[in-house]
VMD Tcl script that builds the backbone (N, CA, C; Angstrom):
set m [mol new atoms 390]
animate dup $m
set s [atomselect $m all]
$s set {name element resname resid chain x y z} {
  {N N MET 1 A -28.569 44.006 63.293}
  {CA C MET 1 A -27.656 42.173 63.388}
  {C C MET 1 A -26.943 42.857 64.342}
  {N N LYS 2 A -26.598 42.152 65.407}
  {CA C LYS 2 A -25.676 42.452 66.425}
  {C C LYS 2 A -24.715 41.551 66.117}
  {N N ARG 3 A -23.540 42.037 66.962}
  {CA C ARG 3 A -22.068 41.961 66.811}
  {C C ARG 3 A -21.115 41.645 67.771}
  {N N ILE 4 A -20.828 40.634 67.461}
  {CA C ILE 4 A -19.917 40.149 68.496}
  {C C ILE 4 A -18.452 39.828 68.223}
  {N N MET 5 A -18.097 40.648 69.436}
  {CA C MET 5 A -16.315 40.314 69.535}
  {C C MET 5 A -15.759 39.270 70.680}
  {N N PHE 6 A -15.225 38.319 70.485}
  {CA C PHE 6 A -14.536 37.294 71.055}
  {C C PHE 6 A -13.263 37.582 71.631}
  {N N VAL 7 A -12.766 37.420 72.420}
  {CA C VAL 7 A -11.726 38.673 73.317}
  {C C VAL 7 A -10.679 37.294 73.741}
  {N N CYS 8 A -9.441 37.139 73.571}
  {CA C CYS 8 A -8.141 36.456 74.236}
  {C C CYS 8 A -6.990 36.701 74.386}
  {N N LYS 9 A -6.059 35.899 75.406}
  {CA C LYS 9 A -4.954 36.487 75.401}
  {C C LYS 9 A -4.125 37.328 73.608}
  {N N LYS 10 A -3.919 35.348 73.071}
  {CA C LYS 10 A -2.919 35.655 71.545}
  {C C LYS 10 A -3.921 35.964 70.358}
  {N N ASN 11 A -5.099 35.290 70.599}
  {CA C ASN 11 A -6.154 35.115 69.525}
  {C C ASN 11 A -5.637 33.816 68.703}
  {N N SER 12 A -5.033 33.001 69.135}
  {CA C SER 12 A -4.395 32.155 68.706}
  {C C SER 12 A -5.375 30.018 69.280}
  {N N ALA 13 A -5.963 30.198 69.800}
  {CA C ALA 13 A -6.769 29.319 70.184}
  {C C ALA 13 A -8.280 29.225 70.918}
  {N N ARG 14 A -8.587 29.551 72.148}
  {CA C ARG 14 A -9.550 29.963 72.336}
  {C C ARG 14 A -11.170 30.897 71.578}
  {N N SER 15 A -10.303 32.250 71.263}
  {CA C SER 15 A -11.274 33.365 70.708}
  {C C SER 15 A -10.974 32.607 69.348}
  {N N GLN 16 A -10.162 31.897 68.533}
  {CA C GLN 16 A -10.520 31.604 66.758}
  {C C GLN 16 A -12.039 30.354 67.114}
  {N N MET 17 A -11.288 29.869 68.205}
  {CA C MET 17 A -12.604 28.218 68.302}
  {C C MET 17 A -14.070 28.912 68.334}
  {N N ALA 18 A -14.236 30.031 69.620}
  {CA C ALA 18 A -15.596 30.960 69.336}
  {C C ALA 18 A -15.609 31.273 68.208}
  {N N GLU 19 A -15.202 32.131 67.618}
  {CA C GLU 19 A -15.086 32.435 66.307}
  {C C GLU 19 A -16.130 31.933 65.257}
  {N N GLY 20 A -15.175 30.693 65.823}
  {CA C GLY 20 A -15.299 29.573 64.237}
  {C C GLY 20 A -17.316 28.659 64.548}
  {N N PHE 21 A -17.213 28.600 65.881}
  {CA C PHE 21 A -18.898 27.860 66.264}
  {C C PHE 21 A -19.662 29.336 65.954}
  {N N ALA 22 A -19.746 30.443 66.557}
  {CA C ALA 22 A -20.248 31.430 66.163}
  {C C ALA 22 A -20.820 31.428 64.491}
  {N N ARG 23 A -20.076 31.454 63.870}
  {CA C ARG 23 A -20.047 31.501 62.874}
  {C C ARG 23 A -20.828 30.470 61.896}
  {N N ALA 24 A -20.745 29.032 62.450}
  {CA C ALA 24 A -21.268 28.362 62.005}
  {C C ALA 24 A -22.464 27.774 62.610}
  {N N LEU 25 A -22.914 28.221 63.817}
  {CA C LEU 25 A -23.721 28.508 64.849}
  {C C LEU 25 A -24.513 29.127 64.422}
  {N N GLY 26 A -24.178 30.515 64.232}
  {CA C GLY 26 A -25.159 31.904 64.111}
  {C C GLY 26 A -25.561 32.001 62.898}
  {N N GLY 27 A -25.331 31.335 61.771}
  {CA C GLY 27 A -25.462 31.784 60.849}
  {C C GLY 27 A -25.076 33.319 60.165}
  {N N GLU 28 A -26.338 33.609 59.615}
  {CA C GLU 28 A -26.406 35.165 59.062}
  {C C GLU 28 A -26.690 36.240 59.851}
  {N N LYS 29 A -26.908 35.879 61.250}
  {CA C LYS 29 A -28.154 36.526 62.265}
  {C C LYS 29 A -26.731 37.402 63.085}
  {N N PHE 30 A -25.310 37.233 63.141}
  {CA C PHE 30 A -24.284 37.694 63.638}
  {C C PHE 30 A -23.378 38.147 62.493}
  {N N GLU 31 A -22.490 39.206 63.284}
  {CA C GLU 31 A -21.552 39.358 62.818}
  {C C GLU 31 A -19.947 38.599 64.076}
  {N N ILE 32 A -19.606 38.221 63.232}
  {CA C ILE 32 A -18.490 37.951 64.542}
  {C C ILE 32 A -17.040 38.209 64.042}
  {N N THR 33 A -16.384 38.106 64.587}
  {CA C THR 33 A -15.221 38.522 65.140}
  {C C THR 33 A -14.267 38.038 66.571}
  {N N SER 34 A -12.971 37.943 66.577}
  {CA C SER 34 A -12.171 37.430 67.412}
  {C C SER 34 A -11.259 38.248 67.020}
  {N N SER 35 A -10.473 38.617 68.470}
  {CA C SER 35 A -9.384 39.646 68.461}
  {C C SER 35 A -8.475 38.618 69.968}
  {N N GLY 36 A -7.067 39.085 70.235}
  {CA C GLY 36 A -6.706 38.965 71.060}
  {C C GLY 36 A -5.588 40.028 72.167}
  {N N LEU 37 A -5.111 40.160 72.886}
  {CA C LEU 37 A -4.675 41.112 73.659}
  {C C LEU 37 A -3.541 41.684 73.004}
  {N N GLU 38 A -2.780 40.643 71.998}
  {CA C GLU 38 A -1.979 41.019 71.442}
  {C C GLU 38 A -1.986 39.641 69.806}
  {N N ALA 39 A -1.595 40.121 69.064}
  {CA C ALA 39 A -2.174 39.130 68.106}
  {C C ALA 39 A -0.494 38.347 67.829}
  {N N SER 40 A -0.974 36.713 67.001}
  {CA C SER 40 A -0.044 36.166 67.467}
  {C C SER 40 A -0.445 34.712 66.239}
  {N N GLN 41 A -0.075 34.141 66.277}
  {CA C GLN 41 A -0.614 32.610 65.435}
  {C C GLN 41 A -1.849 31.935 65.660}
  {N N ILE 42 A -2.654 31.131 64.869}
  {CA C ILE 42 A -3.187 30.531 65.348}
  {C C ILE 42 A -2.747 29.027 65.440}
  {N N ARG 43 A -3.131 28.399 66.774}
  {CA C ARG 43 A -2.420 26.883 67.041}
  {C C ARG 43 A -2.718 25.917 66.161}
  {N N PRO 44 A -2.269 25.241 65.337}
  {CA C PRO 44 A -3.055 24.111 64.832}
  {C C PRO 44 A -3.267 23.140 65.310}
  {N N GLU 45 A -3.074 23.247 66.940}
  {CA C GLU 45 A -4.375 22.162 67.238}
  {C C GLU 45 A -5.551 23.085 67.279}
  {N N ALA 46 A -5.861 23.859 67.740}
  {CA C ALA 46 A -6.894 24.834 67.254}
  {C C ALA 46 A -7.574 23.960 66.112}
  {N N ILE 47 A -6.678 24.398 65.375}
  {CA C ILE 47 A -7.421 24.375 63.617}
  {C C ILE 47 A -7.726 22.895 63.779}
  {N N ALA 48 A -6.762 21.715 63.982}
  {CA C ALA 48 A -7.545 20.456 64.008}
  {C C ALA 48 A -8.291 19.911 64.973}
  {N N VAL 49 A -8.887 20.534 66.028}
  {CA C VAL 49 A -9.773 20.095 66.597}
  {C C VAL 49 A -11.191 20.412 66.478}
  {N N MET 50 A -11.231 21.674 65.070}
  {CA C MET 50 A -12.704 22.370 65.072}
  {C C MET 50 A -12.910 21.584 63.975}
  {N N GLN 51 A -11.608 21.022 62.712}
  {CA C GLN 51 A -11.833 20.125 61.718}
  {C C GLN 51 A -12.561 19.164 62.017}
  {N N GLU 52 A -12.432 18.185 63.714}
  {CA C GLU 52 A -12.744 17.278 64.192}
  {C C GLU 52 A -14.251 17.318 63.928}
  {N N VAL 53 A -14.954 18.754 64.288}
  {CA C VAL 53 A -16.762 18.839 64.015}
  {C C VAL 53 A -17.299 19.026 63.318}
  {N N GLY 54 A -15.878 19.354 62.105}
  {CA C GLY 54 A -16.507 19.773 60.893}
  {C C GLY 54 A -16.664 21.301 60.274}
  {N N ILE 55 A -16.011 22.159 61.421}
  {CA C ILE 55 A -16.121 23.527 61.139}
  {C C ILE 55 A -14.477 24.134 60.514}
  {N N ASP 56 A -13.915 24.924 59.332}
  {CA C ASP 56 A -12.715 25.001 59.170}
  {C C ASP 56 A -12.243 26.885 59.538}
  {N N ILE 57 A -11.407 26.682 60.345}
  {CA C ILE 57 A -11.062 27.795 60.670}
  {C C ILE 57 A -9.769 28.102 60.176}
  {N N SER 58 A -9.327 26.746 59.311}
  {CA C SER 58 A -7.786 27.182 58.962}
  {C C SER 58 A -7.802 28.174 58.028}
  {N N HIS 59 A -8.317 28.953 57.594}
  {CA C HIS 59 A -8.346 30.506 56.737}
  {C C HIS 59 A -8.448 31.511 58.156}
  {N N HIS 60 A -8.616 31.573 59.125}
  {CA C HIS 60 A -8.691 32.721 59.859}
  {C C HIS 60 A -7.618 32.969 60.475}
  {N N THR 61 A -7.233 34.299 60.683}
  {CA C THR 61 A -6.208 35.126 60.807}
  {C C THR 61 A -5.734 35.684 62.230}
  {N N SER 62 A -4.976 35.687 62.769}
  {CA C SER 62 A -4.822 36.091 64.828}
  {C C SER 62 A -4.739 37.871 64.233}
  {N N LYS 63 A -5.705 38.385 65.260}
  {CA C LYS 63 A -5.594 39.453 64.895}
  {C C LYS 63 A -6.002 40.618 66.508}
  {N N ALA 64 A -5.173 42.117 66.060}
  {CA C ALA 64 A -5.017 42.437 68.055}
  {C C ALA 64 A -6.646 43.314 68.345}
  {N N LEU 65 A -7.021 43.486 69.545}
  {CA C LEU 65 A -8.244 43.895 69.749}
  {C C LEU 65 A -7.811 45.379 69.352}
  {N N SER 66 A -6.164 46.118 69.241}
  {CA C SER 66 A -6.249 47.280 69.272}
  {C C SER 66 A -6.231 47.713 67.541}
  {N N GLU 67 A -6.554 46.637 66.746}
  {CA C GLU 67 A -7.479 46.985 65.642}
  {C C GLU 67 A -8.732 47.579 64.993}
  {N N PHE 68 A -9.621 47.205 66.404}
  {CA C PHE 68 A -10.953 47.255 66.260}
  {C C PHE 68 A -11.417 48.868 67.079}
  {N N HIS 69 A -12.881 48.951 67.392}
  {CA C HIS 69 A -12.753 49.990 67.739}
  {C C HIS 69 A -13.983 49.472 68.630}
  {N N TYR 70 A -14.176 49.527 70.297}
  {CA C TYR 70 A -15.255 49.073 70.938}
  {C C TYR 70 A -16.484 49.607 70.264}
  {N N GLU 71 A -16.872 50.630 69.759}
  {CA C GLU 71 A -18.216 50.825 69.401}
  {C C GLU 71 A -19.144 50.198 67.845}
  {N N ASP 72 A -18.258 49.365 67.330}
  {CA C ASP 72 A -18.477 48.907 66.483}
  {C C ASP 72 A -18.909 47.296 66.841}
  {N N PHE 73 A -18.973 46.618 68.670}
  {CA C PHE 73 A -19.783 45.743 69.095}
  {C C PHE 73 A -20.664 45.409 69.609}
  {N N ASP 74 A -21.574 44.948 70.082}
  {CA C ASP 74 A -22.680 45.201 70.606}
  {C C ASP 74 A -22.490 43.892 71.730}
  {N N ILE 75 A -21.784 42.858 71.359}
  {CA C ILE 75 A -21.279 41.977 72.606}
  {C C ILE 75 A -20.347 41.674 72.992}
  {N N VAL 76 A -19.574 41.359 73.726}
  {CA C VAL 76 A -17.455 41.483 73.959}
  {C C VAL 76 A -18.095 39.959 75.013}
  {N N ILE 77 A -17.294 39.190 74.687}
  {CA C ILE 77 A -16.650 37.836 75.305}
  {C C ILE 77 A -15.345 37.680 75.646}
  {N N SER 78 A -15.136 37.251 77.127}
  {CA C SER 78 A -13.250 37.657 77.149}
  {C C SER 78 A -13.365 36.151 77.502}
  {N N LEU 79 A -12.280 35.316 76.925}
  {CA C LEU 79 A -12.302 33.749 76.885}
  {C C LEU 79 A -11.255 33.159 78.326}
  {N N CYS 80 A -10.750 34.257 78.556}
  {CA C CYS 80 A -9.091 33.490 80.170}
  {C C CYS 80 A -9.859 34.450 80.665}
  {N N GLY 81 A -10.376 35.591 81.455}
  {CA C GLY 81 A -9.994 35.741 82.654}
  {C C GLY 81 A -9.389 37.168 82.405}
  {N N CYS 82 A -9.372 37.233 80.996}
  {CA C CYS 82 A -8.418 38.972 80.684}
  {C C CYS 82 A -9.215 39.896 80.763}
  {N N GLY 83 A -11.069 39.924 80.978}
  {CA C GLY 83 A -11.672 41.133 80.990}
  {C C GLY 83 A -11.192 42.173 81.560}
  {N N VAL 84 A -10.473 41.896 82.714}
  {CA C VAL 84 A -9.961 42.862 83.622}
  {C C VAL 84 A -8.476 43.426 82.735}
  {N N SER 85 A -7.678 43.032 81.888}
  {CA C SER 85 A -6.987 43.403 81.109}
  {C C SER 85 A -7.722 44.507 79.933}
  {N N LEU 86 A -8.888 44.686 79.468}
  {CA C LEU 86 A -9.414 44.945 78.230}
  {C C LEU 86 A -9.587 46.490 78.771}
  {N N PRO 87 A -9.215 47.974 77.675}
  {CA C PRO 87 A -9.862 49.104 78.416}
  {C C PRO 87 A -11.156 49.143 78.276}
  {N N PRO 88 A -11.423 49.784 79.670}
  {CA C PRO 88 A -12.848 50.071 80.519}
  {C C PRO 88 A -14.103 50.236 79.407}
  {N N ARG 89 A -13.394 50.927 78.225}
  {CA C ARG 89 A -14.628 51.213 77.231}
  {C C ARG 89 A -15.069 49.573 76.329}
  {N N TRP 90 A -14.500 48.656 76.641}
  {CA C TRP 90 A -14.653 47.382 76.434}
  {C C TRP 90 A -15.921 46.708 77.051}
  {N N TRP 91 A -16.015 46.928 78.398}
  {CA C TRP 91 A -17.128 46.100 79.178}
  {C C TRP 91 A -18.175 47.029 79.135}
  {N N THR 92 A -18.878 47.794 78.794}
  {CA C THR 92 A -19.544 48.987 78.696}
  {C C THR 92 A -20.724 48.457 77.595}
  {N N ARG 93 A -20.529 47.324 76.421}
  {CA C ARG 93 A -21.286 46.859 75.181}
  {C C ARG 93 A -22.253 46.335 76.110}
  {N N ASP 94 A -22.967 46.246 75.075}
  {CA C ASP 94 A -25.291 45.611 75.522}
  {C C ASP 94 A -24.605 44.583 76.725}
  {N N VAL 95 A -23.965 43.646 76.324}
  {CA C VAL 95 A -23.573 42.286 76.527}
  {C C VAL 95 A -21.926 41.866 77.068}
  {N N PHE 96 A -21.402 41.869 78.118}
  {CA C PHE 96 A -19.789 41.735 78.549}
  {C C PHE 96 A -19.918 40.678 79.501}
  {N N GLU 97 A -19.225 39.591 78.750}
  {CA C GLU 97 A -18.841 38.429 79.469}
  {C C GLU 97 A -17.334 37.492 80.073}
  {N N ASP 98 A -17.275 37.202 80.715}
  {CA C ASP 98 A -16.074 36.967 80.983}
  {C C ASP 98 A -16.353 35.559 81.254}
  {N N TRP 99 A -15.645 34.329 80.276}
  {CA C TRP 99 A -15.741 33.525 80.489}
  {C C TRP 99 A -14.847 32.126 81.418}
  {N N GLU 100 A -13.559 32.792 81.248}
  {CA C GLU 100 A -12.432 32.666 82.010}
  {C C GLU 100 A -12.047 30.832 81.912}
  {N N LEU 101 A -11.842 30.183 80.492}
  {CA C LEU 101 A -12.064 29.147 80.225}
  {C C LEU 101 A -10.247 28.621 80.103}
  {N N ASP 102 A -10.162 27.433 80.546}
  {CA C ASP 102 A -8.579 26.807 80.346}
  {C C ASP 102 A -7.926 27.137 79.077}
  {N N ASP 103 A -6.151 27.513 79.370}
  {CA C ASP 103 A -5.843 27.614 78.344}
  {C C ASP 103 A -4.902 26.142 77.517}
  {N N PRO 104 A -5.728 26.075 76.518}
  {CA C PRO 104 A -5.449 24.881 75.939}
  {C C PRO 104 A -3.686 25.153 75.122}
  {N N ALA 105 A -3.226 26.070 75.030}
  {CA C ALA 105 A -2.415 26.319 74.670}
  {C C ALA 105 A -0.926 25.924 75.572}
  {N N GLU 106 A -1.311 26.156 76.295}
  {CA C GLU 106 A -0.383 25.415 78.001}
  {C C GLU 106 A -0.578 23.811 78.108}
  {N N ASN 107 A -1.496 23.749 77.953}
  {CA C ASN 107 A -1.674 22.247 77.894}
  {C C ASN 107 A -2.922 21.446 76.786}
  {N N PRO 108 A -1.537 21.189 76.155}
  {CA C PRO 108 A -2.723 20.636 74.504}
  {C C PRO 108 A -3.439 19.926 74.746}
  {N N GLU 109 A -3.351 18.965 75.287}
  {CA C GLU 109 A -4.719 17.832 75.278}
  {C C GLU 109 A -5.588 18.155 75.621}
  {N N ILE 110 A -5.698 19.190 76.480}
  {CA C ILE 110 A -7.585 20.039 76.841}
  {C C ILE 110 A -7.937 20.515 75.493}
  {N N PHE 111 A -7.390 20.480 74.782}
  {CA C PHE 111 A -7.978 21.186 73.696}
  {C C PHE 111 A -9.707 20.257 73.022}
  {N N PRO 112 A -9.250 19.221 73.095}
  {CA C PRO 112 A -10.807 18.753 72.602}
  {C C PRO 112 A -12.142 19.183 73.879}
  {N N ARG 113 A -11.720 19.255 74.938}
  {CA C ARG 113 A -12.707 19.623 75.901}
  {C C ARG 113 A -13.015 20.882 75.957}
  {N N VAL 114 A -12.119 21.739 76.070}
  {CA C VAL 114 A -12.580 23.395 75.510}
  {C C VAL 114 A -13.315 23.666 74.865}
  {N N ARG 115 A -12.832 22.912 73.579}
  {CA C ARG 115 A -13.105 23.030 71.970}
  {C C ARG 115 A -14.945 22.856 72.625}
  {N N ASP 116 A -15.005 21.657 73.456}
  {CA C ASP 116 A -16.530 21.641 74.009}
  {C C ASP 116 A -17.260 22.724 74.758}
  {N N GLU 117 A -16.470 22.348 75.333}
  {CA C GLU 117 A -17.320 23.476 76.577}
  {C C GLU 117 A -17.476 25.051 75.627}
  {N N LEU 118 A -16.826 26.049 74.934}
  {CA C LEU 118 A -17.045 26.249 73.451}
  {C C LEU 118 A -17.844 26.923 73.018}
  {N N LYS 119 A -18.617 25.159 72.523}
  {CA C LYS 119 A -19.712 24.886 71.780}
  {C C LYS 119 A -21.102 25.195 72.452}
  {N N GLU 120 A -20.431 25.020 73.642}
  {CA C GLU 120 A -22.039 25.002 74.996}
  {C C GLU 120 A -21.918 26.207 75.004}
  {N N ARG 121 A -21.572 27.037 75.459}
  {CA C ARG 121 A -21.201 28.265 75.388}
  {C C ARG 121 A -21.798 29.179 74.479}
  {N N VAL 122 A -21.204 29.096 73.218}
  {CA C VAL 122 A -21.497 29.897 72.246}
  {C C VAL 122 A -22.861 29.364 71.954}
  {N N GLN 123 A -23.820 28.220 71.728}
  {CA C GLN 123 A -24.968 28.321 71.662}
  {C C GLN 123 A -25.443 28.664 72.407}
  {N N LYS 124 A -25.172 28.727 74.057}
  {CA C LYS 124 A -26.374 29.269 75.053}
  {C C LYS 124 A -26.169 31.124 74.812}
  {N N LEU 125 A -24.857 31.411 74.617}
  {CA C LEU 125 A -25.176 32.677 73.989}
  {C C LEU 125 A -25.927 33.246 72.727}
  {N N LEU 126 A -26.049 32.519 71.823}
  {CA C LEU 126 A -26.179 32.536 70.968}
  {C C LEU 126 A -27.886 32.668 70.879}
  {N N ASN 127 A -28.686 31.368 71.394}
  {CA C ASN 127 A -29.616 31.247 72.072}
  {C C ASN 127 A -30.320 32.721 72.503}
  {N N SER 128 A -29.211 33.117 73.534}
  {CA C SER 128 A -29.866 34.253 74.486}
  {C C SER 128 A -29.930 35.547 73.709}
  {N N LEU 129 A -29.495 35.754 73.160}
  {CA C LEU 129 A -29.504 36.751 72.023}
  {C C LEU 129 A -30.732 36.597 70.294}
  {N N ASN 130 A -31.786 35.840 70.414}
  {CA C ASN 130 A -31.989 35.983 70.038}
  {C C ASN 130 A -33.631 35.838 70.055}
}
mol reanalyze $m
mol bondsrecalc $m
mol representation Tube
mol addrep $m
């Protein structure tokens, strides 16, 4: 089973939505986790836009990357261009990508667009791993 880590700055929006999509679209084929360079709280807008597409992330919690060990993951996806801020050993996983998506926390009206971009990218990622 492939293990995927989605990482963002605060694990409050993009990484949480990516985790939600990966769990919904990947089923039991993958172990999915998300984290942030620092932990915070999940944005209510992220919960709301995911509910619009039938995915409930209201039970998710924000976690810091420092709570995890790089060797426990096969795939690491940075969502905010923060890949360069990750400890280098996180870049050495089987798959490392830095998607550099806009931050909806800074511009809440783009939450739906970022959600849709995440769905497309997560689906492509999961398809490439099958």
